[in-house]
DSSP file (Angstrom, degrees, kcal/mol; ACC not computed):
  #  RESIDUE AA STRUCTURE BP1 BP2  ACC     N-H-->O    O-->H-N    N-H-->O    O-->H-N    TCO  KAPPA ALPHA  PHI   PSI    X-CA   Y-CA   Z-CA
    1    1 A X     >        0   0    0      0, 0.0     4,-2.5     0, 0.0     5,-0.2   0.000 360.0 360.0 360.0 -43.9   63.2  107.2   66.5
    2    2 A X  H  >  +     0   0    0      1,-0.2     4,-3.0     2,-0.2     5,-0.2   0.908 360.0  50.8 -61.4 -41.6   65.4  108.2   63.6
    3    3 A X  H  > S+     0   0    0      2,-0.2     4,-2.4     1,-0.2    -1,-0.2   0.906 110.6  48.8 -63.0 -41.9   66.7  111.2   65.6
    4    4 A X  H  > S+     0   0    0      2,-0.2     4,-2.3     1,-0.2    -2,-0.2   0.918 113.5  46.8 -62.9 -44.4   67.5  109.0   68.5
    5    5 A X  H  X S+     0   0    0     -4,-2.5     4,-2.7     2,-0.2     5,-0.2   0.917 112.6  49.4 -64.5 -44.0   69.3  106.4   66.3
    6    6 A X  H  X S+     0   0    0     -4,-3.0     4,-2.6     1,-0.2    -2,-0.2   0.898 111.9  49.2 -63.1 -39.9   71.3  109.2   64.5
    7    7 A X  H  X S+     0   0    0     -4,-2.4     4,-2.6    -5,-0.2    -1,-0.2   0.903 111.5  48.8 -64.8 -41.6   72.3  110.7   67.8
    8    8 A X  H  X S+     0   0    0     -4,-2.3     4,-2.0     2,-0.2    -2,-0.2   0.917 112.9  47.0 -64.8 -44.1   73.4  107.3   69.1
    9    9 A X  H  X S+     0   0    0     -4,-2.7     4,-2.3     2,-0.2     5,-0.2   0.928 113.5  48.7 -63.8 -44.4   75.5  106.6   66.0
   10   10 A X  H  X S+     0   0    0     -4,-2.6     4,-2.3     1,-0.2     5,-0.2   0.915 110.5  51.2 -61.0 -43.3   77.0  110.1   66.1
   11   11 A X  H  X S+     0   0    0     -4,-2.6     4,-0.8     1,-0.2    -1,-0.2   0.877 113.1  45.7 -61.2 -38.8   77.8  109.6   69.8
   12   12 A X  H  <>S+     0   0    0     -4,-2.0     5,-0.6    -5,-0.2     4,-0.4   0.855 117.2  41.8 -75.0 -35.1   79.5  106.3   69.1
   13   13 A X  H  <5S+     0   0    0     -4,-2.3     3,-0.4    -5,-0.2    -2,-0.2   0.870 104.6  60.6 -84.9 -37.1   81.5  107.4   66.1
   14   14 A X  H  <5S+     0   0    0     -4,-2.3    -3,-0.1     1,-0.2    -2,-0.1   0.937 109.3  38.9 -62.6 -50.6   82.8  110.8   67.1
   15   15 A X  T  <5S-     0   0    0     -4,-0.8    -1,-0.2    -5,-0.2    -2,-0.1   0.684  95.4-140.4 -75.1 -12.5   84.9  109.8   70.2
   16   16 A X  T   5 +     0   0    0     -4,-0.4     2,-0.2    -3,-0.4    13,-0.1   0.888  59.5 123.1  54.2  42.0   86.1  106.6   68.5
   17   17 A X  S   <S-     0   0    0     -5,-0.6    -1,-0.2     1,-0.1    -2,-0.1  -0.726  73.6 -61.9-121.2 175.0   85.8  104.7   71.7
   18   18 A X        +     0   0    0     -2,-0.2     2,-0.3    -3,-0.1    -1,-0.1  -0.310  56.2 169.7 -59.1 135.9   83.9  101.6   72.7
   19   19 A X        +     0   0    0     -3,-0.0     2,-0.3     8,-0.0     7,-0.1  -0.916   9.4 143.7-150.8 121.2   80.2  102.0   72.3
   20   20 A X        -     0   0    0     -2,-0.3     7,-0.0     5,-0.1    -2,-0.0  -0.921  57.4-107.5-151.0 174.3   77.7   99.1   72.5
   21   21 A X  S    S+     0   0    0     -2,-0.3     2,-0.4     1,-0.0    -1,-0.0   0.649 102.6  51.5 -83.7 -14.6   74.3   98.2   73.7
   22   22 A X  S >  S-     0   0    0      1,-0.1     3,-1.2     3,-0.0    -2,-0.0  -0.946  76.9-133.7-124.3 144.4   75.6   96.2   76.7
   23   23 A X  T 3  S+     0   0    0     -2,-0.4    -1,-0.1     1,-0.2    -2,-0.0   0.647 106.4  58.9 -70.3 -11.9   78.1   97.3   79.3
   24   24 A X  T 3  S+     0   0    0      2,-0.0     2,-0.3     0, 0.0    -1,-0.2   0.588  92.9  81.0 -90.1 -11.5   79.9   93.9   78.8
   25   25 A X    <   -     0   0    0     -3,-1.2     2,-0.4     2,-0.0    -5,-0.1  -0.724  58.4-166.5 -99.3 145.9   80.6   94.5   75.2
   26   26 A X        -     0   0    0     -2,-0.3     2,-0.6    -7,-0.1    -8,-0.0  -0.999  10.8-150.0-130.6 132.7   83.5   96.5   73.7
   27   27 A X        -     0   0    0     -2,-0.4     2,-0.3    -7,-0.0    78,-0.1  -0.909  20.8-162.2-102.1 117.9   83.8   97.7   70.1
   28   28 A X        -     0   0    0     -2,-0.6     2,-0.1   -10,-0.1   -11,-0.1  -0.705  15.6-120.5-101.2 150.8   87.5   98.0   69.1
   29   29 A X        -     0   0    0     -2,-0.3    -1,-0.1   -13,-0.1   -11,-0.0  -0.392  15.6-131.0 -77.8 165.0   88.9   99.9   66.2
   30   30 A X  S    S+     0   0    0     -2,-0.1     2,-0.5     2,-0.1    -1,-0.1   0.336  71.6 114.8 -98.4   5.8   91.0   98.0   63.6
   31   31 A X        -     0   0    0      1,-0.0     2,-0.2    75,-0.0    -2,-0.1  -0.653  66.7-130.0 -79.7 125.5   93.8  100.5   63.7
   32   32 A X        -     0   0    0     -2,-0.5     2,-0.4    74,-0.1    -2,-0.1  -0.546  19.3-136.1 -77.2 138.8   97.0   99.0   65.1
   33   33 A X        -     0   0    0     -2,-0.2    45,-2.5     1,-0.0     2,-0.3  -0.778  12.2-122.9 -99.3 138.5   98.7  100.9   67.9
   34   34 A X  E     -A   77   0A   0     -2,-0.4    43,-0.3    43,-0.2     3,-0.2  -0.596  15.9-148.4 -74.4 135.7  102.5  101.5   68.0
   35   35 A X  E    S+     0   0A   0     41,-2.5    75,-2.6    -2,-0.3     2,-0.4   0.967  75.9   5.3 -72.0 -54.3  104.0  100.2   71.3
   36   36 A X  E     -Ab  75 110A   0     39,-1.5    39,-3.2    40,-0.4     2,-0.5  -0.996  58.5-161.0-137.8 130.7  106.8  102.7   71.8
   37   37 A X  E     -Ab  74 111A   0     73,-2.6    75,-2.1    -2,-0.4     2,-0.5  -0.953  17.7-165.2-108.3 127.4  107.7  105.8   69.8
   38   38 A X  E     -Ab  73 112A   0     35,-3.0    35,-2.8    -2,-0.5     2,-0.4  -0.950  11.7-161.3-120.8 128.3  111.3  107.0   70.4
   39   39 A X  E     -Ab  72 113A   0     73,-2.4    75,-2.8    -2,-0.5     2,-0.5  -0.905  14.2-153.7-101.5 135.6  112.8  110.3   69.5
   40   40 A X  E     + b   0 114A   0     31,-2.2     8,-2.6    -2,-0.4     2,-0.3  -0.947  20.9 165.2-115.9 127.4  116.6  110.3   69.4
   41   41 A X  E     -Cb  47 115A   0     73,-2.4    75,-3.0    -2,-0.5     6,-0.2  -0.859  30.3-119.3-131.7 165.4  118.6  113.5   70.0
   42   42 A X  E >   - b   0 116A   0      4,-2.2     3,-2.0    -2,-0.3    75,-0.2  -0.365  49.2 -81.8 -95.4-175.5  122.2  114.4   70.8
   43   43 A X  T 3  S+     0   0    0     73,-0.5    74,-0.1     1,-0.3    72,-0.0   0.735 131.4  51.6 -61.8 -23.4  123.5  116.2   73.9
   44   44 A X  T 3  S-     0   0    0      2,-0.1    -1,-0.3     3,-0.0     3,-0.1   0.520 120.5-106.9 -89.5  -5.6  122.5  119.6   72.5
   45   45 A X  S <  S+     0   0    0     -3,-2.0     2,-0.1     1,-0.3    -2,-0.1   0.444  72.1 143.7  93.6   1.1  119.0  118.4   71.7
   46   46 A X        -     0   0    0      1,-0.1    -4,-2.2    -5,-0.1    -1,-0.3  -0.471  59.7 -94.9 -74.4 146.2  119.5  118.2   68.0
   47   47 A X  B     -C   41   0A   0     -6,-0.2     2,-0.6    -2,-0.1    -6,-0.3  -0.340  29.1-146.8 -61.3 134.9  117.8  115.4   66.1
   48   48 A X        +     0   0    0     -8,-2.6     3,-0.3    23,-0.1    -8,-0.3  -0.937  22.4 172.5-103.4 116.0  119.9  112.3   65.5
   49   49 A X        +     0   0    0     -2,-0.6    -1,-0.1     1,-0.2    23,-0.1   0.467  66.9  57.0-105.2  -3.4  118.8  110.9   62.1
   50   50 A X  S    S+     0   0    0      2,-0.1     2,-0.2    21,-0.0    -1,-0.2  -0.001  73.9 123.2-121.4  30.3  121.4  108.1   61.6
   51   51 A X        -     0   0    0     -3,-0.3     2,-0.5    38,-0.1    38,-0.2  -0.535  54.2-134.9 -86.6 156.8  121.0  105.9   64.8
   52   52 A X  E     -E   88   0B   0     36,-2.9    36,-2.4    -2,-0.2     2,-0.4  -0.964  24.1-166.9-108.9 127.0  120.2  102.2   64.7
   53   53 A X  E     +E   87   0B   0     -2,-0.5    12,-2.6    12,-0.3     2,-0.3  -0.945  11.3 171.1-119.5 137.3  117.4  101.2   67.2
   54   54 A X  E     -EF  86  64B   0     32,-2.2    32,-2.6    -2,-0.4     2,-0.3  -0.904   9.3-164.7-132.4 163.9  116.5   97.7   68.3
   55   55 A X  E     -EF  85  63B   0      8,-2.6     8,-2.6    -2,-0.3     2,-0.3  -0.988   9.6-158.6-147.0 156.6  114.2   96.5   71.0
   56   56 A X  E     -E   84   0B   0     28,-1.7    28,-1.9    -2,-0.3     2,-0.5  -0.945  12.4-146.4-127.8 154.6  113.3   93.4   73.0
   57   57 A X  E >  S-E   83   0B   0      4,-0.4     3,-1.8    -2,-0.3    26,-0.2  -0.988  79.2 -16.8-123.9 123.7  110.1   92.6   74.8
   58   58 A X  T 3  S-     0   0    0     24,-2.6    -1,-0.1    -2,-0.5    25,-0.1   0.832 126.5 -55.7  52.9  37.1  110.2   90.5   78.0
   59   59 A X  T 3  S+     0   0    0     23,-0.5    -1,-0.3     1,-0.1     3,-0.1   0.604 104.2 137.7  76.6  11.2  113.7   89.3   77.2
   60   60 A X    <   -     0   0    0     -3,-1.8    -1,-0.1     1,-0.2    -2,-0.1   0.093  61.5 -47.9 -75.9-166.8  112.7   87.9   73.8
   61   61 A X        -     0   0    0      1,-0.1    -4,-0.4    -5,-0.1     2,-0.2  -0.274  63.6-102.3 -66.9 151.2  114.6   88.2   70.5
   62   62 A X        -     0   0    0     -6,-0.1     2,-0.3    -3,-0.1    -6,-0.2  -0.529  41.0-172.9 -74.1 136.9  115.9   91.6   69.4
   63   63 A X  E     -F   55   0B   0     -8,-2.6    -8,-2.6    -2,-0.2     2,-0.3  -0.935  24.9-108.0-129.6 153.4  113.9   93.3   66.7
   64   64 A X  E     -F   54   0B   0     -2,-0.3    12,-0.3   -10,-0.2   -10,-0.3  -0.586  24.9-134.1 -81.6 140.6  114.6   96.4   64.7
   65   65 A X        -     0   0    0    -12,-2.6     2,-0.5    -2,-0.3   -12,-0.3  -0.613  24.7-120.6 -83.9 154.8  112.7   99.7   65.3
   66   66 A X  E     -D   74   0A   0      8,-2.9     8,-3.0    -2,-0.2     2,-0.5  -0.866  13.1-134.8-103.8 125.2  111.4  101.4   62.2
   67   67 A X  E     +D   73   0A   0     -2,-0.5     6,-0.3     6,-0.2     3,-0.1  -0.664  27.9 174.4 -76.2 122.7  112.5  105.0   61.5
   68   68 A X  E     -     0   0A   0      4,-2.6     2,-0.3    -2,-0.5    -1,-0.2   0.764  64.1  -4.7-103.6 -31.5  109.4  106.9   60.5
   69   69 A X  E >  S-D   72   0A   0      3,-1.4     3,-3.7     1,-0.1    -1,-0.4  -0.896 105.5 -54.9-164.1 135.2  110.6  110.4   60.2
   70   70 A X  T 3  S-     0   0    0     -2,-0.3    -1,-0.1     1,-0.3   -31,-0.0   0.007 126.7  -4.2  31.5-101.0  114.0  112.1   60.9
   71   71 A X  T 3  S+     0   0    0     -3,-0.1   -31,-2.2   -21,-0.1     2,-0.5   0.128 110.3 104.1-105.6  20.3  114.8  111.2   64.5
   72   72 A X  E <   -AD  39  69A   0     -3,-3.7    -4,-2.6   -33,-0.2    -3,-1.4  -0.892  45.9-176.3-109.7 131.6  111.5  109.3   65.3
   73   73 A X  E     -AD  38  67A   0    -35,-2.8   -35,-3.0    -2,-0.5     2,-0.5  -0.956  18.5-143.1-128.1 141.6  111.4  105.6   65.5
   74   74 A X  E     -AD  37  66A   0     -8,-3.0    -8,-2.9    -2,-0.4     2,-0.6  -0.911  14.7-167.5-103.7 130.1  108.5  103.1   66.1
   75   75 A X  E     -A   36   0A   0    -39,-3.2   -39,-1.5    -2,-0.5   -10,-0.1  -0.930  55.2 -13.3-121.8 105.6  109.3  100.1   68.2
   76   76 A X  E     -     0   0A   0     -2,-0.6   -41,-2.5   -12,-0.3     2,-0.4   0.341  58.1-126.7  85.5 145.2  106.7   97.3   68.1
   77   77 A X  E    S-A   34   0A   0    -43,-0.3   -43,-0.2   -42,-0.1     3,-0.1  -0.985  87.1 -17.3-128.4 119.0  103.1   97.2   67.0
   78   78 A X  S    S+     0   0    0    -45,-2.5     2,-0.5    -2,-0.4   -44,-0.1   0.808  97.1 138.4  55.5  33.7  100.5   95.9   69.5
   79   79 A X        -     0   0    0    -46,-0.2     2,-0.3     2,-0.0    -1,-0.2  -0.938  32.7-168.6-107.9 128.8  103.2   94.4   71.6
   80   80 A X        +     0   0    0     -2,-0.5     2,-0.3    -3,-0.1    21,-0.2  -0.831  37.4  67.7-112.4 153.8  102.8   94.8   75.4
   81   81 A X  E    S- G   0 100B   0     19,-2.2    19,-2.8    -2,-0.3     2,-0.8  -0.898  89.1 -27.7 138.6-165.0  105.4   94.0   78.1
   82   82 A X  E     - G   0  99B   0     -2,-0.3   -24,-2.6    17,-0.2   -23,-0.5  -0.790  61.3-159.2 -91.2 111.3  108.8   95.2   79.3
   83   83 A X  E     -EG  57  98B   0     15,-3.0    15,-1.9    -2,-0.8     2,-0.5  -0.718  13.3-166.4 -93.4 137.4  110.7   96.8   76.5
   84   84 A X  E     -EG  56  97B   0    -28,-1.9   -28,-1.7    -2,-0.4     2,-0.5  -0.988  15.1-167.2-118.0 117.1  114.4   97.3   76.4
   85   85 A X  E     -EG  55  96B   0     11,-3.1    11,-2.6    -2,-0.5     2,-0.5  -0.907   3.6-164.5-111.4 130.4  115.3   99.7   73.6
   86   86 A X  E     -EG  54  95B   0    -32,-2.6   -32,-2.2    -2,-0.5     2,-0.4  -0.961   1.7-167.3-119.1 125.9  118.9  100.2   72.5
   87   87 A X  E     -EG  53  94B   0      7,-3.0     7,-2.5    -2,-0.5     2,-0.4  -0.939   9.0-175.2-111.3 132.8  120.0  103.1   70.3
   88   88 A X  E     +EG  52  93B   0    -36,-2.4   -36,-2.9    -2,-0.4     2,-0.3  -0.988  12.8 165.7-131.7 136.8  123.5  103.0   68.7
   89   89 A X  E >   - G   0  92B   0      3,-2.5     3,-2.6    -2,-0.4     2,-0.2  -0.921  69.0 -43.7-149.3 122.6  125.3  105.6   66.6
   90   90 A X  T 3  S-     0   0    0     -2,-0.3     0, 0.0     1,-0.3     0, 0.0  -0.396 125.6 -23.7  53.5-120.1  129.0  105.4   65.9
   91   91 A X  T 3  S+     0   0    0     -2,-0.2     2,-0.4    -3,-0.1    -1,-0.3   0.440 117.1 101.5 -98.9  -0.7  130.5  104.3   69.2
   92   92 A X  E <   +G   89   0B   0     -3,-2.6    -3,-2.5    24,-0.0     2,-0.4  -0.697  45.5 177.5 -90.1 134.3  127.7  105.6   71.4
   93   93 A X  E     -G   88   0B   0     -2,-0.4     2,-0.4    -5,-0.2    -5,-0.2  -1.000   4.1-179.5-135.3 136.8  125.1  103.2   72.8
   94   94 A X  E     -G   87   0B   0     -7,-2.5    -7,-3.0    -2,-0.4     2,-0.4  -0.999   9.2-158.4-136.9 139.2  122.2  104.1   75.1
   95   95 A X  E     -G   86   0B   0     -2,-0.4     2,-0.3    -9,-0.2    -9,-0.2  -0.930   8.5-175.4-119.2 141.8  119.6  101.7   76.5
   96   96 A X  E     -G   85   0B   0    -11,-2.6   -11,-3.1    -2,-0.4     2,-0.4  -0.979  11.7-148.4-134.5 148.1  116.2  102.7   77.9
   97   97 A X  E     +G   84   0B   0     -2,-0.3     2,-0.3   -13,-0.2   -13,-0.2  -0.923  20.9 165.0-116.2 141.6  113.5  100.6   79.6
   98   98 A X  E     -G   83   0B   0    -15,-1.9   -15,-3.0    -2,-0.4     2,-0.5  -0.980  27.9-135.0-152.8 144.1  109.7  101.2   79.4
   99   99 A X  E     -G   82   0B   0     -2,-0.3     2,-0.5   -17,-0.2   -17,-0.2  -0.887  16.5-160.6-103.9 129.4  106.7   99.1   80.2
  100  100 A X  E     -G   81   0B   0    -19,-2.8   -19,-2.2    -2,-0.5     2,-0.2  -0.935  10.3-174.1-110.5 126.5  103.8   98.9   77.8
  101  101 A X        -     0   0    0     -2,-0.5     7,-3.3     7,-0.5     2,-0.3  -0.539   8.5-145.2-107.7 177.9  100.4   97.8   79.0
  102  102 A X  B     -H  107   0C   0      5,-0.3     5,-0.3    -2,-0.2     2,-0.1  -0.961   3.7-148.5-141.8 160.3   97.2   97.2   77.1
  103  103 A X        -     0   0    0      3,-2.8     5,-0.0    -2,-0.3     0, 0.0  -0.284  57.4 -67.5-107.7-159.0   93.5   97.5   77.5
  104  104 A X  S    S+     0   0    0      1,-0.1   -76,-0.1    -2,-0.1     3,-0.1   0.759 130.7  21.7 -64.9 -22.9   90.8   95.3   76.0
  105  105 A X  S    S+     0   0    0      1,-0.3     2,-0.3   -78,-0.1    -1,-0.1   0.816 122.5   3.9-113.1 -45.4   91.6   96.5   72.5
  106  106 A X  S    S-     0   0    0    -74,-0.1    -3,-2.8     3,-0.0    -1,-0.3  -0.875  72.1 -88.0-143.4 166.7   95.1   97.9   72.0
  107  107 A X  B     -H  102   0C   0     -2,-0.3     2,-1.0    -5,-0.3    -5,-0.3  -0.442  40.4-118.9 -71.8 156.0   98.4   98.6   73.7
  108  108 A X        -     0   0    0     -7,-3.3    -7,-0.5    -2,-0.1    -1,-0.1  -0.843  39.2-133.0 -97.0  97.4   98.8  101.9   75.5
  109  109 A X        -     0   0    0     -2,-1.0     2,-0.3    -9,-0.1   -73,-0.2  -0.133  18.5-153.2 -57.9 143.8  101.6  103.4   73.5
  110  110 A X  E     -b   36   0A   0    -75,-2.6   -73,-2.6   -76,-0.1     2,-0.4  -0.843   2.6-155.0-115.1 152.1  104.5  105.0   75.2
  111  111 A X  E     +b   37   0A   0     -2,-0.3     2,-0.3   -75,-0.2   -73,-0.2  -0.964  17.9 165.9-125.5 147.0  106.9  107.7   74.1
  112  112 A X  E     -b   38   0A   0    -75,-2.1   -73,-2.4    -2,-0.4     2,-0.4  -0.987  27.6-132.5-153.5 161.8  110.4  108.4   75.2
  113  113 A X  E     -b   39   0A   0     -2,-0.3     2,-0.5   -75,-0.2   -73,-0.2  -0.970  14.7-160.5-118.6 132.2  113.5  110.4   74.2
  114  114 A X  E     -b   40   0A   0    -75,-2.8   -73,-2.4    -2,-0.4     2,-0.6  -0.953   7.6-151.3-111.9 129.8  116.9  108.9   74.1
  115  115 A X  E     -b   41   0A   0     -2,-0.5     2,-0.5   -75,-0.2   -73,-0.2  -0.898   8.2-163.6-103.3 117.5  119.9  111.2   74.2
  116  116 A X  E      b   42   0A   0    -75,-3.0   -73,-0.5    -2,-0.6   -28,-0.1  -0.880 360.0 360.0 -99.6 127.0  123.0  109.8   72.4
  117  117 A X              0   0    0     -2,-0.5    -1,-0.1   -75,-0.2   -75,-0.1   0.473 360.0 360.0 -77.7 360.0  126.3  111.6   73.3
């Protein structure tokens, strides 16, 4: 019995996916998922580290994306819907659209690259 229980616990914890005794139940993690991760580059593919990024979801209010490392920005946490992401640097502006969906627990994060000329 102990071996069966240990195997079941190991099976549930290792993949970090839903695991329950009933097919109708889902066990979700408490880790928040980023909605959209955006890398910003210039026309040569070099990292752009001084851009300003904002986003809207389903036409709502504009919010700032958070720069997490060099040219990588996180836009939204656990927000699903139609995203419009705007990157601005000096006089250059570029807009990208992406749709973020969700499952029973979290959003299905999207990644994209925006090229600023």
